[in-house]
KEPA-190053 format. One line per 4 residues: their letters; for each residue x negated, y negated, z negated of N, C-alpha, C, O. Coordinates in Angstrom, 2 decimals, padded with zeros to 5 digits. Each point is the difference from the previous one (the first is absolute). Layout:
! KEPA-190053
a	X,Y,Z,X,Y,Z,X,Y,Z,X,Y,Z; ...
***
This chain:
! KEPA-190053
xxxx	073.89,-254.66,-037.37,-000.75,-001.05,-000.68,-001.35,000.53,-000.48,-000.23,001.21,-000.04; -000.64,-002.14,-000.31,-001.33,000.36,-000.46,-000.03,-000.04,-001.52,000.49,-000.95,-000.62; -001.08,001.97,000.02,-000.25,-000.01,-001.43,-001.39,-000.62,-000.21,-001.00,000.71,-000.02; 000.97,-002.01,-000.12,-001.27,-000.71,-000.10,-000.79,000.42,-001.23,-001.23,-000.11,-000.03
xxxx	001.93,000.60,-001.00,-000.69,000.36,-001.24,-000.91,001.21,000.18,-000.92,000.20,-000.80; 001.16,000.61,001.83,-000.80,001.21,000.22,-001.23,-000.25,000.84,-000.89,000.85,000.07; 000.82,-002.00,000.58,-001.07,-000.24,000.97,-001.34,-000.25,-000.70,-000.11,-000.85,-000.88; -000.89,001.64,001.29,-001.36,-000.18,-000.51,-001.01,-000.27,001.12,-001.15,-000.33,-000.26
xxxx	001.61,000.48,001.52,-000.90,-000.18,001.14,000.82,-000.28,001.25,001.20,000.24,000.05; -001.89,-000.75,000.96,000.64,-000.37,001.27,-000.72,000.69,001.15,-001.23,000.02,000.05; 002.00,000.56,000.86,-000.56,000.41,001.29,000.65,-000.87,001.07,001.17,-000.35,-000.09; -001.95,000.01,001.10,000.44,-001.01,000.94,-000.34,000.40,001.43,-001.14,000.38,000.29
xxxx	002.10,-000.48,000.58,-000.22,000.15,001.43,-000.74,-001.24,000.51,000.01,-001.04,-000.67; -000.63,001.13,001.84,-000.76,-001.12,000.56,000.68,-000.60,001.23,000.55,-001.09,-000.06; -000.58,001.83,001.19,000.56,-000.51,001.26,001.48,-000.30,-000.14,000.77,000.83,-000.48; -000.37,-002.01,000.91,001.39,-000.48,-000.02,000.55,-000.23,-001.40,001.16,-000.35,-000.16
xxxx	-002.01,000.55,-000.85,000.35,-000.39,-001.36,-000.80,-001.22,-000.42,000.54,-000.94,-000.58; -001.84,000.96,000.88,-000.86,-001.14,-000.31,-000.28,-000.89,001.21,-000.32,-001.18,-000.15; 000.44,001.74,001.33,-000.19,-000.76,001.25,000.79,000.69,001.12,000.27,001.19,-000.09; 000.10,-001.92,001.13,000.67,000.62,001.15,-001.02,000.76,000.82,-001.01,-000.58,000.43
xxxx	001.24,001.86,-000.19,-001.05,000.82,000.59,-000.11,-000.15,001.52,-001.11,000.00,000.53; 002.24,-000.13,000.18,-000.10,000.05,001.46,-000.69,-001.21,000.61,-000.70,000.16,000.99; 000.86,-001.36,-001.53,-000.84,-001.09,000.50,-001.49,000.27,-000.22,-000.83,-000.37,000.83; 000.50,001.01,-001.95,-001.39,000.36,-000.27,-000.52,000.98,001.04,-001.08,-000.18,000.55
xxxx	001.87,001.23,-000.29,-000.40,001.00,000.99,-000.10,-000.64,001.38,-000.92,000.31,000.76; 001.84,-001.20,-000.44,-000.03,-000.67,001.30,-001.28,-000.79,000.20,-000.60,000.05,001.07; 000.18,-000.79,-002.09,-001.24,-000.78,000.10,-001.21,000.93,000.13,-000.93,-000.30,000.74; 000.95,001.42,-001.45,-001.11,000.95,000.09,-000.07,000.63,001.38,-001.08,000.21,000.54
xxxx	002.24,000.09,000.04,000.01,000.57,001.34,-000.49,-001.00,001.04,-000.61,000.39,001.00; 000.88,-001.66,-001.20,-000.52,-001.02,000.90,-001.52,-000.05,-000.06,-000.66,-000.12,001.03; 000.09,000.20,-002.24,-001.45,000.02,-000.15,-000.60,001.22,000.68,-001.04,-000.08,000.65; 001.70,001.22,-000.81,-000.45,001.23,000.64,000.02,-000.15,001.51,-000.96,000.39,000.68
xxxx	002.04,-000.93,-000.14,000.11,-000.17,001.46,-001.11,-000.90,000.53,-000.55,000.27,001.07; 000.24,-001.33,-001.79,-001.08,-000.89,000.43,-001.34,000.73,000.01,-000.80,-000.18,000.92; 000.56,000.99,-001.93,-001.26,000.75,-000.08,-000.08,001.03,001.13,-001.05,000.13,000.64; 002.13,000.58,-000.40,000.01,001.00,001.06,-000.22,-000.64,001.37,-000.69,000.56,000.85
xxxx	001.29,-001.72,-000.63,-000.17,-000.68,001.29,-001.46,-000.33,000.26,-000.45,-000.01,001.15; -000.28,-000.27,-002.21,-001.42,-000.35,000.14,-000.90,001.23,000.05,-000.91,000.08,000.82; 001.18,000.88,-001.70,-000.90,001.15,-000.15,000.40,001.21,000.83,-000.84,000.84,000.32; 002.12,-000.74,000.03,000.50,001.17,000.76,001.00,-000.51,001.03,001.19,000.28,-000.11
xxxx	-001.65,-001.01,001.12,000.91,-000.68,000.93,000.92,000.92,000.79,001.04,-000.44,000.49; -001.41,001.72,-000.35,000.86,000.92,000.74,001.31,000.29,-000.74,000.94,000.55,000.58; -000.88,-000.92,-001.86,001.23,000.21,-000.75,001.03,-001.10,000.28,001.18,000.16,-000.33; -001.60,-001.26,000.92,000.89,-001.14,000.17,001.27,000.35,000.77,001.09,-000.36,-000.45
xxxx	-001.19,001.06,001.60,001.24,000.34,000.72,000.97,000.85,-000.83,001.21,-000.19,000.08; -001.76,001.13,-000.87,000.87,000.83,-000.82,000.64,-000.82,-001.12,001.18,000.18,-000.32; -001.98,-001.09,-000.28,000.54,-000.84,-001.07,001.09,-000.93,000.51,000.85,-000.45,-000.76; -000.89,000.16,002.08,000.99,-000.91,000.58,001.34,000.67,000.24,001.00,-000.68,000.25
xxxx	-000.96,002.02,-000.31,001.26,000.73,000.20,000.85,-000.13,-001.26,-000.44,000.44,-001.06; 001.62,-001.02,001.14,000.84,-000.20,-001.21,000.26,001.31,-000.73,000.47,000.97,000.60; -000.77,-000.95,-001.86,000.29,001.16,-000.83,-000.97,001.16,000.13,000.18,001.02,-000.67; -001.21,-001.15,001.50,-000.87,001.15,000.26,-000.79,000.39,-001.26,-000.09,001.18,-000.33
xxxx	-000.48,-002.16,-000.35,-000.79,000.33,-001.19,000.90,000.53,-001.12,-000.40,000.89,-000.74; 001.60,-001.44,000.63,000.93,000.51,-001.01,000.35,001.46,000.30,000.12,000.82,-000.91; 000.05,-000.51,002.20,000.31,001.37,000.39,-001.12,000.95,-000.44,000.27,001.09,-000.50; -001.52,-001.51,000.69,-001.12,000.83,-000.43,000.05,000.21,-001.51,-000.17,001.12,-000.48
xxxx	000.41,-002.19,-000.27,000.03,000.12,-001.46,001.12,000.93,-000.44,-000.16,000.76,-000.96; 001.29,-000.81,001.65,001.13,000.87,-000.35,-000.30,001.46,000.32,000.59,000.90,-000.60; -001.51,-000.66,001.54,-000.38,001.36,000.34,-000.98,000.60,-001.00,-000.12,001.22,-000.08; -000.57,-002.06,-000.67,-001.12,000.47,-000.82,000.39,001.01,-001.08,-000.74,000.97,-000.19
xxxx	001.85,-001.14,-000.53,000.31,001.01,-001.03,000.12,001.41,000.58,-000.38,000.97,-000.65; 000.91,-000.85,001.88,000.11,001.32,000.62,-001.36,000.48,000.52,-000.32,001.18,-000.07; -000.47,-002.12,000.61,-001.31,000.36,000.53,-001.00,000.32,-001.10,-000.87,000.86,000.15; 000.99,-001.56,-001.28,-000.95,000.18,-001.10,000.74,000.18,-001.32,-000.09,-000.86,-000.89
xxxx	000.83,001.95,000.75,000.73,000.21,-001.26,-000.92,000.12,-001.20,000.43,-000.18,-001.14; -001.70,000.49,001.38,-000.97,000.12,-001.09,-000.25,-001.33,-000.70,-000.52,-000.02,-001.11; 000.87,-001.09,001.76,-000.24,-001.31,-000.58,001.11,-000.44,-000.95,-000.13,-001.00,-000.70; 001.23,001.75,000.69,001.09,-000.31,-000.92,000.52,-001.41,000.15,000.27,-000.46,001.11
xxxx	-000.14,-000.24,-002.25,000.52,-001.36,000.00,-001.09,-001.06,-000.11,000.27,-001.14,-000.36; -001.51,001.52,000.65,-001.12,-000.92,-000.08,000.07,-000.98,001.18,-000.44,000.33,001.10; 000.98,-001.51,-001.34,000.22,-000.96,001.08,-001.29,-000.49,000.61,-000.05,-000.32,001.19; -001.01,000.24,-001.98,-001.29,-000.42,000.55,-000.52,001.04,000.99,-000.42,-000.35,001.10
xxxx	000.45,001.60,-001.49,-000.49,001.06,000.88,000.87,000.11,001.25,-000.52,000.21,001.10; 001.83,-000.35,-001.25,000.89,000.08,001.15,-000.24,-001.16,000.96,-000.01,000.18,001.22; -000.19,-001.38,-001.76,-000.27,-001.17,000.85,-001.34,000.19,000.72,-000.10,-000.29,001.19; -000.92,000.76,-001.90,-001.32,000.21,000.60,000.08,001.00,001.15,-000.60,-000.21,001.05
xxxx	001.35,001.29,-001.26,000.11,001.01,001.05,000.83,-000.49,001.17,-000.25,000.38,001.14; 001.24,-001.23,-001.40,000.78,-000.58,001.10,-000.88,-000.88,000.87,000.12,-000.01,001.22; -001.02,-000.74,-001.86,-000.95,-000.82,000.77,-000.92,000.90,000.82,-000.32,-000.31,001.15; -000.10,001.41,-001.74,-000.87,000.94,000.72,000.69,000.57,001.24,-000.61,000.11,001.06
xxxx	001.88,000.25,-001.21,000.75,000.52,001.15,000.14,-001.06,001.08,-000.15,000.30,001.19; 000.43,-001.54,-001.59,000.09,-001.10,000.97,-001.31,-000.15,000.77,000.02,-000.14,001.23; -001.13,000.18,-001.93,-001.31,-000.13,000.65,-000.24,001.15,000.97,-000.50,-000.22,001.11; 000.83,001.43,-001.52,-000.19,001.16,000.86,000.85,-000.10,001.27,-000.49,000.29,001.09
xxxx	001.72,-000.69,-001.24,000.89,-000.10,001.16,-000.44,-001.11,000.96,000.28,000.05,001.19; -000.97,-001.05,-001.74,-000.47,-001.10,000.84,-001.35,000.30,000.63,-000.47,-000.75,000.86; -000.15,001.84,-001.27,-001.31,000.33,000.52,-001.13,-000.73,-000.72,-001.10,-000.13,000.54; 001.37,-000.35,-001.73,-001.02,-000.68,-000.80,-000.60,000.98,-001.01,000.50,001.11,-000.16
xxxx	-001.57,-001.53,-000.50,-000.68,000.82,-000.98,000.88,000.17,-001.24,000.28,-000.99,-000.68; 000.15,002.21,000.37,000.87,000.18,-001.18,-000.69,-000.33,-001.31,000.67,-000.21,-001.01; -002.01,000.17,001.00,-000.72,-000.35,-001.22,000.22,-001.46,-000.40,-000.31,-000.40,-001.12; 000.85,-000.39,002.04,000.33,-001.38,-000.33,001.19,-000.10,-000.94,000.31,-001.08,-000.51
xxxx	000.35,002.21,000.27,001.17,-000.01,-000.89,-000.37,-000.45,-001.41,000.78,-000.69,-000.66; -001.97,001.07,000.20,-000.40,-000.36,-001.36,-000.14,-001.51,-000.17,000.66,-000.58,-000.86; -001.52,-000.09,001.67,-000.10,-001.46,-000.17,001.30,-000.72,000.35,000.30,-001.04,-000.59; 000.46,001.57,001.53,001.28,-000.63,000.36,000.95,000.05,-001.19,000.67,-000.99,-000.30
xxxx	-000.61,002.13,-000.37,000.88,000.11,-001.16,-000.43,-000.96,-001.10,000.84,-000.60,-000.67; -002.14,000.43,000.47,-000.48,-000.90,-001.04,000.46,-001.43,000.26,000.31,-000.74,-000.93; -000.27,000.35,002.21,000.51,-001.33,000.35,001.47,-000.11,-000.41,000.42,-000.98,-000.60; 000.36,002.01,000.95,001.42,000.02,-000.37,000.16,-000.01,-001.51,000.79,-000.78,-000.54
xxxx	-001.54,001.63,-000.15,000.18,000.17,-001.43,-000.34,-001.28,-000.77,000.69,-000.37,-000.94; -001.75,-000.29,001.36,-000.38,-001.24,-000.67,001.09,-001.06,000.15,000.32,-000.71,-000.95; 000.25,000.62,002.16,001.07,-000.97,000.23,001.28,000.41,-000.74,000.78,-000.86,-000.41; -000.57,002.15,000.25,001.21,000.49,-000.68,000.01,-000.41,-001.48,001.06,-000.07,-000.62
xxxx	-002.23,-000.21,000.06,-000.09,-000.39,-001.40,000.27,-001.49,-000.22,000.10,-000.45,-001.15; 000.01,-000.31,002.21,000.23,-001.44,-000.12,001.51,-000.26,-000.08,000.63,-000.44,000.96; -000.08,000.72,-002.12,001.44,-000.10,-000.20,000.38,-001.43,-000.41,-000.82,-000.76,-000.51; 002.07,000.43,000.76,000.57,-001.27,-000.44,001.08,000.32,-001.02,001.06,000.52,000.36
xxxx	-001.32,-000.82,-001.61,000.90,000.40,-001.08,001.33,-000.76,000.06,000.05,-001.15,000.44; 001.00,001.82,-000.87,001.24,-000.71,-000.30,-000.31,-001.05,-001.07,-000.89,000.21,-000.84; 001.61,-001.31,000.86,-000.29,-001.09,-000.93,000.05,000.42,-001.46,-000.73,-000.55,-000.83; 001.57,001.51,000.51,000.17,000.40,-001.39,-000.90,001.15,-000.42,000.02,000.40,-001.16
xxxx	-000.82,000.13,002.07,-000.75,001.22,-000.29,-001.07,-000.20,-001.07,-000.02,000.72,-001.00; -000.85,-001.68,001.19,-001.09,-000.19,-000.97,000.50,-000.46,-001.36,-000.47,000.51,-001.02; 001.43,-001.46,000.96,000.55,-000.33,-001.33,000.63,001.20,-000.69,-000.11,000.14,-001.22; 000.78,000.72,001.98,000.62,001.18,-000.60,-001.05,000.97,-000.51,000.15,000.58,-001.07
xxxx	-001.22,-000.39,001.83,-001.07,000.88,-000.44,-000.62,-000.51,-001.30,-000.29,000.78,-000.90; 000.10,-002.08,000.82,-000.55,-000.59,-001.22,000.95,000.22,-001.18,-000.44,000.34,-001.11; 001.72,-000.53,001.34,001.00,000.19,-001.05,000.02,001.45,-000.48,-000.04,000.26,-001.21; 000.11,000.68,002.14,000.11,001.41,-000.36,-001.29,000.52,-000.61,000.03,000.78,-000.95
xxxx	-001.16,-001.20,001.51,-001.29,000.48,-000.48,-000.28,-000.46,-001.43,-000.74,000.65,-000.74; 001.33,-001.77,000.35,-000.16,-000.49,-001.38,000.77,000.87,-000.98,-000.28,-000.02,-001.20; 001.25,000.79,001.69,000.84,000.82,-000.86,-000.41,001.47,-000.01,000.03,000.65,-001.04; -000.43,-000.13,002.21,-000.20,001.44,000.14,-001.19,000.32,000.89,-000.38,-000.81,000.85
xxxx	-000.23,002.00,-001.03,-000.96,000.48,001.00,000.76,000.38,001.27,001.15,000.42,-000.06; -001.81,-000.57,001.20,000.68,000.23,001.28,-000.83,000.89,000.91,-001.23,000.03,-000.06; 001.95,000.70,000.91,-000.62,000.83,001.03,000.70,-000.28,001.32,001.22,-000.21,000.03; -001.97,000.21,001.06,000.57,-000.19,001.34,000.25,001.35,000.65,-000.87,000.87,000.00
xxxx	002.07,-000.70,000.57,000.37,001.23,000.70,000.49,-000.38,001.38,001.02,-000.68,000.13; -001.74,001.10,000.91,000.34,-000.42,001.35,-000.18,001.14,000.99,-000.92,000.81,-000.14; 001.77,-000.76,001.14,-000.19,000.93,001.11,-000.87,-000.61,001.09,-000.35,000.68,000.96; 000.01,-001.96,-001.10,-000.82,-000.68,000.99,-001.48,000.09,-000.33,-000.41,000.72,-000.91
xxxx	-000.39,-001.47,001.67,-001.45,000.05,-000.20,-000.56,-001.36,-000.41,-001.17,-000.29,000.28; 001.98,-000.53,-000.93,-000.53,-001.23,-000.57,-000.96,000.36,-001.14,000.26,000.93,-000.76; -001.34,-001.67,000.66,-001.03,000.22,-001.02,000.13,-001.12,-001.03,-000.20,-001.17,000.33; 000.52,001.52,-001.58,000.24,-001.05,-000.99,-001.24,-000.86,-000.24,000.11,-001.17,-000.37
xxxx	-001.28,001.76,000.58,-001.23,-000.78,-000.15,-000.09,-001.03,001.13,-000.28,-001.17,-000.26; 000.52,001.60,001.49,-000.15,-000.89,001.15,001.08,-001.07,000.06,-000.25,-001.10,000.50; 001.44,001.39,-001.00,001.06,-001.01,000.02,-000.05,-000.91,-001.22,000.79,-000.93,-000.12; -001.72,001.21,-000.79,-000.20,-000.89,-001.14,000.85,000.27,-001.21,000.23,-000.90,-000.81
xxxx	000.24,002.15,000.66,000.90,000.31,-001.11,-000.58,000.98,-001.01,000.71,000.44,-000.90; -001.97,-000.08,001.04,-000.56,001.04,-000.85,000.09,-000.34,-001.49,000.13,000.90,-000.83; -000.18,-002.18,000.50,000.02,-000.39,-001.42,001.34,000.30,-000.67,000.07,000.08,-001.22; 000.98,000.09,002.02,001.32,000.22,-000.58,000.30,001.47,-000.28,000.88,000.30,-000.81
xxxx	-001.60,000.62,001.46,000.38,001.41,-000.05,-001.08,000.87,-000.63,-001.19,-000.19,000.25; 001.63,001.14,-001.08,-000.91,000.97,-000.58,-000.42,001.06,001.02,-001.09,000.57,-000.11; 001.95,-000.32,001.09,-000.28,001.01,001.03,000.92,-000.26,001.18,000.98,-000.75,-000.10; -001.30,001.38,001.22,000.83,-000.10,001.21,000.01,001.35,000.70,-001.05,000.61,000.19
xxxx	002.24,-000.16,000.19,000.12,001.29,000.67,000.71,-000.17,001.33,000.94,-000.78,000.13; -001.41,001.54,000.86,000.62,000.06,001.32,-000.31,001.37,000.59,-000.74,000.77,-000.61; 001.30,-000.44,001.79,-000.25,001.33,000.56,-001.47,000.26,000.33,-000.41,001.16,000.15; -000.40,-002.23,-000.05,-001.41,000.19,000.32,-000.74,000.61,-001.20,-000.77,000.94,000.17
xxxx	001.01,-001.47,-001.36,-000.75,000.49,-001.16,000.74,001.04,-000.82,-000.59,000.65,-000.86; 001.89,-000.49,001.12,000.78,000.96,-000.78,000.40,001.23,000.81,000.22,001.08,-000.56; -000.12,-001.23,001.88,000.38,001.13,000.84,001.49,000.10,000.26,000.43,000.74,000.88; 000.37,-001.47,-001.65,001.45,-000.03,000.21,000.45,-001.45,-000.14,-000.71,-000.84,-000.53
xxxx	001.91,000.57,001.02,000.58,-001.33,-000.12,001.40,000.08,-000.58,000.53,001.08,-000.24; 000.05,-002.23,000.04,001.40,-000.06,-000.41,000.85,000.58,001.13,-000.29,-000.28,001.17; 001.32,001.06,-001.45,000.69,000.16,-001.30,-000.50,001.14,-000.87,000.67,000.35,-000.97; -001.82,000.24,001.28,-000.51,001.10,-000.82,-000.17,-000.46,-001.45,-000.66,-001.02,-000.24
xxxx	001.22,001.75,-000.71,-000.12,-000.41,-001.40,-001.44,-000.01,-000.51,-000.30,-000.65,-001.00; -000.59,001.35,001.69,-001.40,000.02,-000.43,-000.58,-001.41,-000.05,-000.82,-000.31,-000.87; 001.24,-000.55,001.82,-000.54,-001.35,000.00,000.43,-000.76,-001.24,-000.82,-000.67,-000.63; 002.07,000.76,000.28,000.50,-000.70,-001.18,-000.61,000.56,-001.29,-000.32,-000.75,-000.92
xxxx	000.16,002.07,000.87,-000.58,000.62,-001.18,-001.49,-000.34,-000.12,-000.52,-000.16,-001.11; -000.16,000.05,002.25,-001.41,-000.40,-000.03,-000.14,-001.42,-000.56,-000.92,-000.29,-000.76; 001.85,-000.57,001.15,-000.02,-001.36,-000.52,000.20,-000.04,-001.50,-000.72,-000.70,-000.71; 001.71,001.46,000.22,000.26,000.04,-001.44,-001.21,000.54,-000.76,-000.38,-000.52,-001.04
xxxx	-000.21,001.58,001.58,-001.16,000.61,-000.66,-001.17,-000.98,-000.05,-000.69,-000.08,-001.01; 000.48,-000.66,002.08,-001.11,-000.96,000.03,000.19,-001.09,-001.04,-000.98,-000.57,-000.49; 002.22,000.28,000.15,000.29,-001.04,-000.99,000.16,000.56,-001.41,000.17,-000.76,-000.96; -000.23,002.09,000.84,000.07,000.62,-001.32,001.37,-000.04,-000.63,000.12,-000.07,-001.22
xxxx	000.93,000.13,002.06,001.37,-000.03,-000.52,000.81,001.13,000.64,-000.46,000.65,000.94; 001.66,-000.43,-001.46,000.91,000.98,000.58,000.75,-000.63,001.16,000.16,-001.22,000.04; 000.32,002.02,000.92,000.74,-000.57,001.13,001.18,-000.87,-000.42,000.24,-001.04,000.61; 000.50,001.46,-001.64,001.18,-000.78,-000.38,-000.35,-001.29,-000.74,000.89,-000.76,-000.39
xxxx	-002.18,000.51,000.20,-000.45,-001.25,-000.60,-000.51,-000.98,001.05,-000.50,-001.08,-000.32; 000.64,001.47,001.60,-000.46,-000.84,001.12,001.19,-000.60,000.72,001.00,000.67,000.25; -001.11,-001.93,000.09,000.97,-000.65,000.89,-000.67,-000.16,001.36,-001.04,-000.65,000.12; 001.66,001.25,000.90,-000.53,-000.14,001.36,000.75,-001.10,000.73,001.23,-000.07,-000.06
xxxx	-001.98,-000.79,000.75,000.56,-001.13,000.71,-000.34,000.14,001.48,-001.17,000.13,000.36; 002.19,-000.15,000.50,-000.27,000.14,001.43,001.18,-000.39,000.86,001.10,-000.24,-000.50; -001.34,000.17,001.80,001.00,-000.51,000.93,000.78,001.08,000.72,001.06,-000.28,000.56; -001.54,001.52,-000.56,000.62,001.05,000.81,000.99,000.81,-000.83,-000.39,000.59,-001.01
xxxx	001.66,-000.55,001.41,001.00,000.72,-000.80,-000.33,001.48,-000.19,000.24,000.55,-001.08; -000.79,000.09,002.11,-000.28,001.43,-000.07,-001.38,000.27,-000.58,-000.12,000.76,-000.97; -000.92,-001.37,001.54,-001.37,000.30,-000.38,-000.37,-000.56,-001.37,-000.83,000.57,-000.70; 001.43,-001.68,000.34,-000.31,-000.63,-001.28,001.04,000.31,-001.07,-000.32,000.55,-001.05
xxxx	001.57,-000.91,001.32,001.01,000.06,-001.05,000.40,001.44,-000.32,-000.22,000.47,-001.12; 000.81,000.22,002.09,000.47,001.36,-000.27,-001.15,000.93,-000.33,000.12,000.85,-000.89; -001.24,-000.99,001.59,-001.14,000.88,-000.26,-000.53,-000.20,-001.41,-000.33,000.97,-000.68; 000.24,-002.22,000.25,-000.47,-000.26,-001.36,000.95,000.57,-001.04,-000.43,000.61,-000.98
xxxx	001.72,-000.80,001.20,000.99,000.52,-000.95,-000.07,001.53,-000.06,000.09,000.57,-001.09; -000.24,000.07,002.22,-000.09,001.46,000.02,-001.27,000.49,-000.68,-000.04,001.13,-000.50; -000.99,-001.96,000.48,-001.25,000.35,-000.67,000.04,-000.31,-001.49,-000.97,000.26,-000.72; 002.10,-000.82,000.25,000.17,-000.25,-001.42,-000.29,-001.41,-000.44,-000.02,-000.28,-001.20
xxxx	-000.22,-000.64,002.15,-000.27,-001.38,-000.33,001.28,-000.83,000.06,001.00,000.44,000.58; -001.03,-001.61,-001.18,001.00,-001.01,000.28,-000.46,-000.76,001.25,-001.18,000.01,000.34; 002.13,-000.66,000.33,-000.35,-000.65,001.26,000.78,-001.28,000.20,001.15,-000.13,-000.41; -001.81,-000.82,001.07,000.62,-001.26,000.42,-000.09,-000.09,001.51,-001.05,000.24,000.58
xxxx	002.15,-000.59,000.04,000.04,-000.21,001.45,-000.18,-001.49,000.28,000.85,-000.81,-000.37; -001.95,000.46,001.03,-000.23,-001.37,000.42,000.60,-000.15,001.40,-000.61,000.39,001.00; 001.80,-000.93,-000.95,000.80,-000.04,001.23,000.03,-001.44,000.52,001.01,-000.70,-000.12; -002.13,000.27,000.70,-000.13,-001.39,000.43,001.00,-000.37,001.10,000.42,-001.15,000.09
xxxx	-000.06,002.11,000.74,000.91,-000.29,001.11,001.46,000.27,-000.37,000.88,-000.12,000.85; -000.63,000.47,-002.10,001.35,000.25,-000.51,000.75,001.01,000.87,001.14,-000.23,000.40; -001.79,001.32,-000.13,000.62,001.08,000.75,000.97,000.77,-000.88,-000.16,000.02,-001.22; 001.17,000.61,001.81,000.93,000.80,-000.81,-000.66,001.29,-000.47,-000.86,000.55,000.69
xxxx	001.28,-000.07,-001.83,-000.46,001.31,-000.50,000.81,001.08,000.71,001.22,000.03,-000.11; -001.90,000.86,000.83,000.71,000.95,000.88,-000.02,001.43,-000.52,000.57,000.89,000.64; -001.21,-000.64,-001.78,-000.06,001.36,-000.52,001.23,000.24,-000.88,-000.04,-000.21,-001.22; 001.10,000.65,001.85,001.30,000.07,-000.66,000.02,000.95,-001.20,000.72,-000.24,-000.97
xxxx	-001.51,001.31,001.03,000.04,000.97,-001.10,-000.84,-000.45,-001.19,000.03,000.64,-001.05; -000.78,-001.72,001.21,-000.82,-000.53,-001.09,000.48,-001.41,-000.33,000.21,-000.80,000.90; -000.03,000.49,-002.15,000.44,-001.34,-000.36,-001.06,-001.04,000.37,-001.20,000.29,000.00; 001.65,-001.48,000.31,-000.93,-001.08,000.34,-000.93,-000.26,-001.17,000.46,-000.04,-001.15
xxxx	-001.74,-000.15,001.41,-000.96,-000.21,-001.08,-000.01,-001.44,-000.49,000.71,-000.86,000.54; -001.51,000.61,-001.56,-000.27,-001.37,-000.42,-000.65,-000.71,001.18,-001.04,000.44,000.50; 001.64,-001.52,-000.05,-000.41,-000.65,001.24,-000.27,-001.48,-000.22,000.74,-000.68,-000.70; -001.83,000.20,001.32,-000.32,-001.43,-000.03,-000.31,-000.44,001.42,-000.40,000.81,000.84
xxxx	000.60,-002.09,-000.56,-000.27,-000.50,001.36,-001.44,-000.49,000.15,-000.42,-000.38,001.10; -000.33,000.40,-002.20,-001.39,-000.44,000.07,-000.72,000.43,-001.27,000.63,000.37,-000.99; -001.94,-000.41,001.03,-000.78,000.27,-001.20,000.20,-001.11,-001.03,-000.04,000.24,-001.21; 000.24,-001.44,001.70,000.29,-001.13,-000.90,001.26,000.28,-000.80,000.05,-000.25,-001.21
xxxx	000.98,000.75,001.89,001.25,000.32,-000.69,-000.20,001.11,-001.03,000.61,-000.03,-001.07; -001.47,001.01,001.39,-000.28,001.06,-000.97,-000.64,-000.58,-001.25,000.42,000.33,-001.12; -001.42,-001.19,001.28,-000.66,-000.58,-001.16,000.96,-000.85,-000.82,-000.08,-000.02,-001.22; 000.98,-000.69,001.90,000.95,-000.85,-000.72,001.05,000.82,-000.75,000.58,-000.48,-000.97
xxxx	-000.35,001.71,001.41,000.98,000.85,-000.67,-000.59,000.79,-001.16,000.73,000.68,-000.72; -002.05,-000.78,000.53,-000.66,000.77,-001.05,000.44,-000.52,-001.37,000.04,-001.21,-000.22; 000.27,002.11,-000.69,000.40,-000.44,-001.35,-001.14,-000.75,-000.68,-001.17,000.35,000.16; 001.51,-001.37,-000.90,-001.00,-000.80,-000.71,-000.53,000.81,-001.19,-000.86,-000.49,-000.74
***
């Protein structure tokens, strides 16, 4: 259970907590494909091979371990490799990535996301903690958060406790005074608890809790349900 009396701040995951991420990525990849077809037509046959671009992206951590978990840098380099293999100018990777990145910020929020942010923000200062490359300014959420951390600006991602501790420090509180809210059982819930935070599992799909050695956490099926469960 959550000790609501100890909470002084909120840390919040973004992808799949505030919006479904894969439809967003899919739309961004469609925009990228359209741009490549126009600006780098030799990539079209490679893009038509099922799974080919995904295969390149999966190769990138081994090819460029120096990029760590920086999803923007990994995506940019995957585009560069695609261009090189197609015989196109690899310098097109920069503008191509910008097309993808701009479209990636056009998220479609879950119906309860903005009302929940308004509810929580009225009670506590908040920080965004994400392993993705959503930009809180570009998605229109900057007013809700005091800070935002991801592997691009912090150098590490969840489940590293540094991310959770950076969030607490930015809000001027201790880790055990932060409630972390997220959808991933490992990266959000267990990682936050191991870093000394309390945690809520937003389990929209009502999946079973599979971590047998750890008790099931405080769980809600939506952000709306979390707000409704808050003590008056």
